[in-house]
C-alpha positions, 0 to 999 in steps of 0.5 A: 799290658801283662807285664804291668799287670804282673808286676802289680802282682807280684807286689801284691805277693811280696806283701804275703811273704813279708812277715818276717819280724826282727830279731831285736829284743822286746819288752813284753812276754807277747813280742819275745812270744813273737820272735822266738816263734819266728825263729823257730825256738821251740823250748823257748815258746813254751817257756814263754807260754808258761809265764803267760805270754799273749798268745795273740799279740800283735806287732803293729802290723798286725802280726801274730806269732801263729802267722810266724811260725806258719810262715816259718814252717815250724809245725811244732809251734803252730801246734802249741799256738793253737793249744794254747788259744791262737786265733787261726784266722787272726789277720793282719793290717791288711788281711793276711792269716797264718794260712795264706803264709803257709800256703805260699811257703809251701807247708803242707802239714801246717796248712793242715793243722791250720784248716783242721783247727778252722782255718778260712780257706777263702778268707782274702786280703784287702787286695783281695788275695786267697790261700789258693792264690798264695800258693798258685803264684808261690808255686807250691801245687800239693798246697793248690791241690789240698787246698781245692780238695777242702773246697777253695774257690778256684774262681775266686777274683782278687780286687784286679780281677786276677784269678789262681789261673791266671797267676800259674799260667804267668808263672809257668806252672803247669801242674798247677795250671792242670790242677786248676783246670781240673776244679773249673778255673775258667779258662776264658775268665777276665780280669778287669782289664779283660785279660786272659789267662792265655794272655798271661801265658803267651806274653811268658813265654809258656808253650805247654800252658797255651797248648793245654789252655787252647786244649780247654777251650780258651778263646784264641782271638780274645781281646782285652780292653785295648783290643790286643789278643794273646798272638800280640802278647806273645810277639811283644814277649818274643816267644815264637814258640808260643806264636807257632802255637796260636797261629796253628790254632787260628789267630787273627794275624792281621788284629789290631789294637787301639793304637792300631799296631798289629802283632807284625808291628810290634814284633818289628819294634822289638826287633824279634826277627824270628816272630816276624818271620812267622808272622810274615809266612803266616799272611801278616800285611804290613 
């Protein structure tokens, strides 16, 4: 089901956001530099660099000062660190980069700086996530547009087969969905469980995105590996508006999943009486 898949996705993207570094006292200059960069203390960063702090020092989790400054949107510090030789493509223990942090948080000026210094736009984390996915899930249309213009792979997939479009569809950001589709995102792309962007949007109740995906050729009767459809997902999510849209576009009201369940039986089990009424009115069989 969509909720399980996206729960995992939320955990993955929450990991992208987990950059905050404690403000405890550190013994060496490199660690002090990490603290100052995290907190946005520009003068302290200048002083530490002049004293020979290792600009590429890492925490035990592999985080660098550049990652910390990028996450916080501290543009001047990012410039200082890059000028002193900070590795723009350094990765932490799960292969997150400074670009991913800045993209997720929506710091456009920092993203531009990193890209200008050679940041790898399509590098992936150990979970297969890209900066574009981070921006899409984080709800950052300006960053999405910027990354796409610079060559981000719009159809890149993570280890679960998920795409930036699936993230945006699930989150309900129609501006990002529109941007991705305009750049060739696959409206019928499937993840490892054969789920589609339409199923994600349907489950989450985003009728505007469902309409857009259908207009772009999304298969209204596509089935995942449990033989579930977008209509079943909408019925499980309880969105009468989405159910109406799908039915109007020819959704099979009597399709069954591997358990023999239909959209009607799912809606009835969830006590979504308005959805039950719609489905029965469309010819759903008991």
